[in-house]
Every structure is written in C-alpha cells, then in structure tokens.
C-alpha positions in Angstrom: 94.9 20.0 250.8 98.1 21.7 249.5 100.2 18.9 247.5 102.6 21.3 245.4 104.4 23.1 248.1 107.6 22.5 250.4 106.6 21.1 253.8 108.2 23.3 256.7 108.6 22.1 260.3 107.9 24.7 262.9 107.1 25.5 266.3 103.5 25.7 266.7 101.8 29.3 267.4 98.1 30.1 268.7 96.8 31.1 265.4 97.6 26.9 264.6 95.3 25.9 267.3 92.1 25.1 265.0 94.2 23.1 262.6 96.1 21.3 265.1 92.7 20.2 266.9 90.9 19.2 263.6 94.0 17.0 262.8 93.8 15.7 266.3 90.2 14.8 266.5 90.7 13.2 263.0 92.9 10.8 264.6 90.8 9.8 268.2 92.0 6.3 267.5 95.5 6.6 267.7 95.9 9.5 269.8 92.6 9.4 272.1 91.0 12.7 272.8 93.3 15.7 272.7 91.8 18.6 275.0 92.4 22.0 273.4 93.5 23.6 276.8 96.6 21.1 276.9 97.4 21.7 273.6 97.4 25.5 273.9 99.7 25.0 277.0 102.2 23.0 275.0 102.2 25.8 272.7 102.9 28.1 275.5 105.7 25.7 276.8 107.4 25.7 273.2 106.9 21.9 273.0 104.6 21.7 270.2 105.7 21.4 266.3 103.8 21.6 263.2 104.3 20.7 259.9 103.1 23.4 257.5 102.4 22.8 253.8 101.1 26.2 252.0 98.5 27.2 254.6 97.6 24.0 255.8 98.8 22.1 259.0 99.4 18.6 258.0 100.9 17.1 260.7 102.1 17.8 264.5 104.1 16.5 267.1 103.7 17.0 270.8 106.4 16.7 273.8 107.9 17.5 277.1 111.2 18.1 278.1 111.2 16.3 281.5 113.7 17.6 284.6 115.7 14.5 284.1 117.4 13.5 281.1 114.6 12.5 279.0 112.1 13.9 276.5 108.6 12.1 276.4 107.0 12.2 272.9 103.4 12.3 273.2 101.4 12.9 270.3 102.8 12.6 266.3 100.1 12.6 263.8 100.3 13.1 260.0 97.2 13.9 257.5 96.9 10.4 255.8 97.2 12.4 252.4 100.6 13.5 253.3 102.0 10.3 254.7 105.1 8.5 253.2 106.9 11.8 252.5 109.1 11.7 255.3 107.1 14.7 257.2 106.5 12.3 260.4 110.4 11.2 260.5 110.9 15.5 260.5 109.0 15.9 263.2 110.4 13.2 265.1 113.9 14.4 264.2 113.1 18.0 265.3 111.9 16.9 268.7 115.4 14.9 269.0 117.2 17.9 268.1 115.2 20.0 270.6 116.3 17.3 272.9 119.7 17.1 272.3 120.1 21.1 272.8 118.4 21.1 276.2 121.3 18.3 277.1 118.6 15.6 277.2 119.9 11.9 276.5 117.0 9.6 276.0 113.6 10.2 274.1 110.9 7.8 275.2 107.1 7.4 274.1 104.4 4.7 274.6 102.6 3.6 271.5 99.3 1.2 271.6 100.5 -2.1 270.4 97.9 -2.2 267.7 99.0 0.7 265.6 101.4 0.5 262.4 103.3 3.7 264.1 105.3 1.0 266.0 107.3 0.2 263.0 107.6 3.5 262.2 109.4 4.3 265.5 111.4 1.1 265.1 112.6 2.5 261.6 114.0 5.4 263.3 115.9 3.7 265.6 114.0 3.6 268.7 114.2 0.4 271.0 111.0 -1.2 272.7 111.9 -1.7 275.9 108.7 -2.7 277.8 104.9 -3.1 277.5 102.6 -1.7 279.7 98.8 -1.9 280.2 97.1 1.2 279.5 93.6 2.3 280.0 92.1 0.8 276.9 94.8 -1.2 275.5 98.2 -2.3 275.5 101.1 0.0 275.0 104.5 -0.4 273.5 107.3 1.6 275.7 109.9 2.8 272.9 113.0 4.9 273.7 116.0 5.9 271.9 119.4 7.2 273.4 120.5 10.3 271.8 124.3 10.9 270.6 126.3 14.2 271.2 125.4 15.9 268.5 
C-alpha cells in the first residue's frame, strides 16, 4: 500500500473495479457481500467514488441520488492502513457536494449498530434518526440535512 503520495478522490472507472471489489471483499463484515455487477452499475451511473493513492485504490463510497430530495449513502470503506487520514471524511463530503449539486436536501444512510463507523457519522454531523431491524443485525439510520452551498 502506497503511503507517501497524496490521495485523490475521483469518480470510479471500469478500470477500478478489481481494486474496488478487492477492498469490498476484505470488508464483508462491515459491508456485507457486494456483487461486482452492482458495483459496475454504480460506476455507470456515476455514483461511485474512489480514493486513489498512487496506483492503489484505498477507499470508495457508493451512493444513489433518489428522485426525491434524498441521496442514499450505501457503502463507504477505507483500507485499514489508510484510516485516520481524513480519506473517509473526504469521500463522504464529496457525496454531500454531489447531492447539493443535484438539488438534494438530505443524505441518509444505515449503519449496523455494532460498527465503530457510527461514531464517524456522528462526527460528520449526521443525526441518528431511528433504529431498524436488519436482516442480520440492527441498523442505525443516520441523516444529514444539507445547507445550500
């Protein structure tokens, strides 16, 4: 894993799919099983961003702009060796900016309540709105209202 280069956030391309899938598969406990065709669809929609450091994909975020005023954030992950460097924050902020540019007023996500990522979302200004029963574990529902910007 590269460490000396600056990390860039950019839209994912088809050439990134192997790196994205490898990162997703290494984080099945947090994300569940992400299917390659679903990731390819997100790339085609332009709703998957990657964090690239040198030639390595060190993080990604998948999201979806809905037809209403909401953008749903589905998956965000940063390679363990790269955590604590602001990469996850930059990925989520990039989704918020994309949502604003599409006229969306809120970003929502669900996070298993046993994951430390819940604290991450709270630090980014997300409010815990609800707890739902998931297929395998309870999910915290987080929401952030976007300011016009």
